[in-house]
N, C-alpha and C positions, 0 to 999 in steps of 0.2 A: 552556397552549396548547403543543402540540408541533409544531415546524416541520419541513417536509420537509428543509430545509437542515441540521437537527440530527440526522437519522436516521443509522443505522449506515452507514458508508462501505464501498464496494466499489471496489477498485483495478481499473482497466482499462488496457490498453496499446493506444494508438491511434497510428497513423502517419498524419499528414496531409500532403497535398501542400504544398510550401513556400508557394505563394501563399495557400492556405487558412489555414495557420499564421500568415502575415502578417496576414490578415484578422482572425483571432482576437486577435492583439496589438492591432490597430487598434480592435476592439470594446472591449477592456479599456481602452484609452487614452480612448476616447470616454465610457466610463462613469465614469472616474476623477474628473472634477471634482466629482461629487456623492457618490462613495463609493469605498471601497477594495475592489477586486474581484480575485480570483485567477483563474488560468486554469481551474482546476477549477470554481469557482463560475460563471464565464461559460458554460462548456460545459453545466453542470448547468441553468443558467437557460434556455439555448436549448432543451435537450431537454425540460425541464419545460413550456415554453410551446409546444412543437411541436404541430401539429394531429395528431389521432388518427384522422381519417377516412381510409380507405385511398386514395381518389382524390386527396385533398389531398397526402398523403405521396408518392404516385406522381408527381404533378406536380412536387413539389419535387425528388425524386431525378432524374427525367428532365431537369429543367432544369439541375441540377448536372452531370449526366453529359454534357450537350451544350454547356455554356458554353465559349466560346473564351477562351484565356488573356488576350488583349488586352482583350476586353470585360470580363473579370473585374477586371483591374488598373485599368481606367478607373473602376470603381465605388468605388474607395478614396478617401474624402475626405482632403484634406490640410489642413494648418494647424497652429496652435499647440496641440499636444496634450501632456499631461503625460508625462514619461519614466517608463518602467516598469523597476523593478529587481526581478528575480526572485531569491529566495533560492537558495542552492546554486551548483553549478558553472555557469559561463557557457556559453551555447549558442554554437557556432561556426557561422559562415555561410560 
């Protein structure tokens, strides 16, 4: 059995708004209790599971483009989540 996650890799350069990057970190931390997940694996999993119907995608993009920062930040669950240690240089905030 050949898994999508084992397919040849393609590097991409993506710049995310800081609050979206923080949400990505949060999603990784939420997944951590059950498994070890990297940033690239999380992004790939979200893309692989994204809807492919144009209307659904348009709705998602329109929602993203119209969400206000305060409302977005309120959607971040808090609590005891595992610490994430990324390999390589530390990101500066």
